[in-house]
N, C-alpha and C positions, 0 to 999 in steps of 0.2 A: 278405612278399608276394612273388608270383610263384612258379614251379615251375622244377624242375631238367629241363633239356632236353640230352639227349645226341645230337648229330648225328654220323652214321655216313656216311663218304664212302669206298665201295669203288673202289679205283683201283690200278693197277700201275706200277712203275717205267719211266720212259721217257715217261708221260703227265704232264708236268710242269707245265702250265700250271694255275694256281689256280683252282678252280671259283667263278665268281663268284656262283652260286645259293646255295652255302654260306655265303659271305661275307655276302651280302644278308640271309639268314635270321638270321644272328647279329647284324646291326645291327637288325633289325626285333624280335627277340626281346628284346634288352637294351633296347630302347626302350621295351617294355612292362613292364621290369621283372623279366625272368626271368632265370634264371641258365643259362649255356649252356657246355658243353664239346664238343669234338670228338675223334673218333677218325678219323684219316686213314691210310689203309693205304699210301699211295704209297711211302713209303721203306722198307716192309717186303719180304722176298723172300717172295712169295706162290706158292703152289702153282697157278699159274693162268696161262693164255694162253703166248705165245710166249716171255714172260719167265720162265716158272716155273722154269727152272734157274739164274737168276741172271746169265746171259750177256747181253751187248749184242749185238744185231743189226748186222751191217755192210750197209752198201748203197753201191751203186756211186757215186751222187750226194750223199754226206752227207759234209761236211767234218769228220773226227774233232774231239770236243770233250771237255774235261775238266772234269766237274763238281767232281771233289775239288780242282780249284785255287779253288774258292770254299769249300771245306770241307764239300761235300755228300756224304755216303756213305750207303750203306743201314744201317738199324739192325741191330743185331747180336742183339737180343733177339727172341723170337718173337711175332708178333702177337696170338695167342690169349692169352698170358700177359698182355701189356699191356693188352689190352681188358678181360679180366676184372677185372684190378685196377682199372682205372679205373672199370668199372662198381660194384664193390664200394665204392669210396671215394665216389664222387659220388651214388650212390643216384639215379638219374634218375626223373623221374615219366612221362617221356616220351622214346622212342627214336624218332628221326626220320632216315630213309635218302633220300637222293636218288641215283638210280642211271640209267645209261644200259642198253640192252638187253645190250649186249657184257659189263657189269659186273655184271648181275644176279645170275647163279650165285655170283660172288664174294660180293656182298651177302649171299646165303643162307649161305654159308660162315661170314661175321662174325655173323650172327645165332645160327646153330648152334651157335658157340663160346661163347655167353653165354645157350643156351637155359634152363638151370637158373635162372639170376638172373631172366630175363623170367617164367618161369612161377612161381616162388616168390614173387616180388614182385607178380606180375599187372602187369607194366609194359606199357601199350600201345605197339604199334609201327605207325610211319606210314611209308608208302613213296610217294615222289613221282618225278617227272621225266618225261621222254618216253615211256620205256617204259611207265611206270605209267598214263599218259594214253591210250595206244592199246592196251595190252593189260592192263587192269585184272583181267580176268577171270583172267590167268595169276598175276598178282602175288598176288591174294587168296587163291589155293590155297595160299599156303605157311602151314604151320601155326602159324607165330608172327607172321603179319602180321594185325593186327585193322583197319588202315584203310589205303585207297588213295586218294591225291589224284589226281583227273582234272583236266588242265588246269593254270593257275597255282596256286602254293601259297601266296602271301604271305599272303592274306586268310584263307584256310581255316586255316593253321596258327597265326595268332594267335588266331582263334576257338575253334580246338580248344584252345589252351592256357588260355584264359579259361574255358572249360567244365570243364577238369579241375582248375583251381585253384579254382573255385567248387563243386566235386563235383557238378556238373550233367551230365545226359546229353548226350552229343555226337553221338547218332545222326541227326540231321538238319542237321548243318554243311554248307552248299553246298560243292560240289566233292569231297565225300567219299563213298566207298563204304566202309561201316561193317559189320564183320562181328558179327552179333548173336549171343547166348549159344546159341541154337538153331541155329546153323550158317547160317541165312539171312544174306543180304547186302541192307542198306538202301542204295539207290543214288540220291543226293540230286542235286538239280538243279544246275546250274553257274551261277555268277555271273560278271557281265562282265569281261573283263580288266582286270588292275590299271592304274592310271594311273601309269605309270612316272616321272613328272615329280613325285611326292609321295613317292617312296622316299628312304630315307636313303643315306648313301655306304655303300659296303661295309666291313665290319668284318674286317680280315685278322689280328687280335690272336690268334685262335684257333690260327692255324697257325704252326708252327714256321717260322723265318727262312729255311730252305732252300727252303721252297715258292715264295718270291718270285723264284727264280730259274729261267731258262730258257734252253736253248740256241738260238742264231739265227746262222745263217752261220759256224759254227765256233767262235763266241764265246758266253760264257755271260753273260747279262746279268740285272740285277735288273729284273724285267719284270712287270707287272700286266695283266689285261683290263680293257678300258674299253667299257662299253655304250653305243652311240650309237642302237641301234635294236633292237626286238624283232619277230621275224618276217621276213618278206620277201614281196615283191609278186610273186615269179616263181614258175612253177609246175612245176619240175623234178620229174620222176616217182619220181627216187631219193631225194629229200629229203622230209622230214614237213611242210615249210612250207604246201604245198597243203592238207593235211588239217588243219593247225593253223587255217587261215583256214576251211575249211568246218566245222569242230568249234565253232568260237566264232560262226559265222554262224548254224549250226541250233540251237546250245545256248543263246546269249544274245542272238543278233541283233546282234553286235557285230564289228567288223573286229579282226583279231588283229595287224596291221601298225601299229607305233606309232614314233614317233621321240622322241628325248630332246631337251628344249631344250638350245641351245648354251650357255646361261649356266650351265646346271648341270653339264654336260660340263666346261666350263673350271672351275668350282670344285672338281670332282673331280680333275681333272689339277694343279692347283696342290697340292691337299692331298697327293696322291700324290708329287708332285715334291718338296715342300718338307718334308713330315711323314715320308715312307716313303723318301726318297732313290731313288726309281725312276728307272733309266738308260734304259728302254725302253718305249714304249706298244704294246700289242697290242690294237688296235680289234677288237673281238669284235662283228661285224655279218655275216650271212650274204652280203649285197652292200652293202659300203660306200657305194659311189657311187649308192645308189638314192636321191639327194638331188635337190631341185630346183636350179635354176641359183642362186636366192638363198640356199638352205641351203648350198650348196657354198661360196659366196664368204665366208657367215658363218663357216663352219668354218675357212677358211684365215685369215680375220682374228684369229678367236678363238686360233688355235694359235701365232701369230706370237711371243707372248711365252712359250710352252711350250718349243718348239725343241728337244724330245727326239726322237731317231729313232723311227719308228714303222713298224708293218707293217699292211696292209689286205688282205683278200680281196675280190675283185669279179669281175664278168663283163667279156670283152673288149668288148662292145658299149657298156659304160658309160663308157669311157675316150675323151678328146680330147686333142689336143695342149695345149689350155689347161689342162685339169684336172691332167694329169700335171706339166706346167710349174710351176704353182701349188704343188702338193703338194710337188714337189722342193724348191722354195724354202723351205718352212716345215718340212721334216725327214723327208719321205717317205724310207724307208730301203729297204723290200722291199714287192713285191705278190705275191700268190698268185692266178693265174687259173685258175677252173674251166672246162675245155674239155670233158673227159669223153670225147669220142669224135670220130674223125676222118672218119666218114662222114656227109655232110650230111643224105641222106635217113634214115638210122638215128637220127642224132642228132635230128631234128625229129618223126619219127613216134613214137619210143618214149621218148625222153628229155625231149621238150617243150622243146627249146632250138631256136628258129628264127634261125640265124645262118649265114650263108656262110662257107666256109673261106677264101676270098680277102679277105674283110672280116676275119676274125681275124688273119690273116697281116699285113693292112696296120695294123691297129690295134696289134699287138704289136710293131710298129717303133717307136712312139712313146717307150715307156718307155726303149730303147736310146738314143734321141736324147738323153734327158736323163739318163743314166748311173744309172738306176733298175734295179737286178737285179730279176728276178723268177722265179718258177716256174710251170710249167703243171701242172696235175692231172689225170690220165687214169684211167679206170675201164675194166675189161674183166671178162667173164664174165657180161653181161647176158642175160636172157631174149631169144631170137630172134638172139643174135650168133653169129657164124662165126669161125674163124680168118681167113678173108680179110677180114672186115669189120675184125676188130680190127687187121689189117695196115695199114687205113686211118688209122688213129690214130698209127701208127708215121710214115707218111708225112707227115701234117700236121706233126707235131713236127719233123720233118726240115727243114721250111720256117720254123721259128720259133727265132729266136736267144735262146732263154731261158737263163737261169743254170743251171737244170737241169729236168728232167722227171720227174713220177712217175707210176708207175702202180699201181693197187691192184685187188684182187678186189672185184667188186660183193657188198654184202651187203644182203639182202632184211630191213631192219629192219621191224618193225611200225610201222604209222602212214605209211609211204610207199605211193604210188600202185602202184609196181611189185611190192611185197610181195604185195597183192591178186591183181596178175595171175600172179606165181609160183604162189601157191595154186590159183587157177583152173587153170592150165596143169598142175597135178600135180608141179611141181618140188620143192614143200616143203611140208609138214604145217602146218595152221595152229597147231598147237599148239608147234612148233619155236621154240625161243628161239636167235637167231643171235648169233656173235661174229665180231668183225673182228679179233680179236687171235689169229689162227692163221695159219699160211703156208700154208693149204689153202682152195680156193675152197668156198664153201658150196653150191653148186648143181652137180648133174651134167647138162649140156646135150647135146642130141642134136647131133651134128656140130662140137662144141667140147668137147674131153676136158679133164678136170681136168688133165691131164698137159700139154697144149698151152697151158692158161691159165697154169699154174705156169712152164712153160717161157719163155712170153712175157714175164710179169713179171720173171723172172730176168734175161733179156737185153736188156730194152726200152731201157736206156740205149745198149747195143751197137749194136743196129739203128738208133737215131737218129744215133749219131755216127760211126760206121764206114761207109766207102764201101760201096756195094752189092756190089761184089766180093767182100767179105768175109762176105756173109751165109750163104754155104753153110757156112762154118765156124762161125757164130753159131748156125745151127740145130742143128748137132751139139751144140754147148755146152749147148743147152737140156735135154738128156737127163739124167735124174738116175741116171747109172751111172759108173763109173770113168773111162771115155773121155770122156764128156761134161762130168765134173767138171773133168778134167785140161785140156781145152781151154778151158773157161770160166776157170780160174785163170791161163792164159796170156794170154787176152783181157784178163781182168779188170786183169793187171798193166800191159799195153800201154794200157788206157784210162786207168788212173790217172796213167800217166806223161804220156800226151800231153794228156788233158783235164781232169784233176782241178784243176790250178792255176786253171782258169778256172770251175770250179764252186763253189757255196756250198750250205750246208744247205737242204734243203726246209723252208720255215717252217710250213706247214700241217700239220695231223694228217691221218690217212686223210680224205678228202674226205667220205665216209659219216659218219665221226665228227663232223668240223669242221661239217657242216651239221645235225647232230642234237643234240650233245651239250648245248647249252644252248638248245635251241629252246623249252624251257619251265621256267620257274623251279620 
C-alpha cells in the first residue's frame, strides 16, 4: 500500500529555518500510507548564491553566533553523490519539490543531477510553492518537470499520489498543470483553500536534528516555526499576499486569509515542547497581530502554560501598550517590524502602506517600555525611488530606538504587484527569474544607480547611528575601491566598539523572503 515519495528542498546554508510546508506534506503523505524521504540541500556547500564559496557574510548589526557549538557543520560529501545514492536506494514513484523563486535555479540543479534516473524510470516530477503558483509557465518549461502545482498543494498532492498508486491518469487533478506526452499542458481548475484546522501536526522526523536549530540574537536555539494563520489581510505591493487573495477569489471564490484555532496551536506547542524539546517558538505569520481583541486575549491565555521565548513579525500600527505588555508577560522575546521605507508619500503611493512616520515613532517606543528588543526591516531599490528618497529611510530609522535596523535590495518576485509594475516600466523582462541571494540589486533604476544602492546598504547602519557630521566620511566609505574600503573598515571598527554591545542579531530573513517563502504550502 502507498507509494514512495521523495521530497526535494533546494536551500542554502544560512537559511536555517525548517520549512513547515515540507514537514506538513510529510505528515499528510504518511497519514495516507505513503513512504516519504527527504533530500534537504541546506547543509551542503552549493555552487549557488552569495554563500557559494562556503564563507559566512558579516553584517554590521549581526551578533556573531556559533552553529558548531551545537554540533552543526556543513556536510563534507557532495550533494550530487548523496542525492543520486538516495534516489537509487529509495526508488521514488514521485519526486515533489517545493521552491521559492530565488531557489528555483538551485532546484533545477538538483533535478539535473538525477536526470538519468528520472528519464530511465520515468519518475514524474512535481514542483510547487509560491513561484510555481505565479510563474507556472516558467516552471513547466524545465524538461524534467511534468507537473506544476498552482496554489496550495495539500489536497493536490494527496490526490496525485492516489492516482499514481492506482495506476490511473492524473491529468485532471485540480490545482495542477500537467504536461502531456505531446508537449501540451493540461491546466486544471483550482479548488478552494484547504481548511488549515483539519491538517495534522508537522512531521520533522525526515529532517536531520541540526535543522531544528536557528540563530537568534547571537545564540543558537532549538527552534521550530508554528503556523497561526495563512495569508495576510494587508495589501503591500512588494509581497505576494495581495495576489494570493486575488488568485483564490477569482479561481475559487474563496478567501485565502485563514486563522488557525487556538486549541490546535496549543496542542502543537505542547507537542513541540514536550516531545521535541523545543527551546524557542518562531511564529510564522506575515502579520502576527492581525488578530481580533478576543483572539489576542485567547492567545495570551493559551500561551501562559507554554512560557517559551518567542518571536513574531508584525506592523507598527498593530501594536498597543496593552498588547506588548501582555505578550511580554507570557514570553515575547523579540519582534520584527516591517517599515520598508521612510518617506510617507512614497510608502503610501507605491508600497500601499498608509501610516504616518510620527505614529511609527510613537508606536515603536512601546516595546522599549517593556524591555522587548526589536528589529526594523527596510528595503531600497524600488521602482520610482531615488537616492534622496532612500535617505528618508535613514532619517526615520534615526528616530527609532530599535535593537537593530536592516536594509535590503528590493527583489521583484513573480506574484507581487510591484513585479508587474517593473515589467510594465521595462525594468525587468517577464521571463527573468529573480534571486535575493546576491549582493547586487536586481533593477537598474534611472536616477538611483546600482552603485548607490549597494553603497547605502553597506553603510546604512553607520548613517543611522553616527552623528551627521560624520556623514561625509560615510559617503566616501560607500565606494567600492581601496580608499572607500579602507574608510569603511575604520568606521566599521568604531561602530562595533561603540554600538555592537547594544545590538542583537536581526531575527527575520530578507523581508522579501519572509513575506513570500511560505505564502503557499
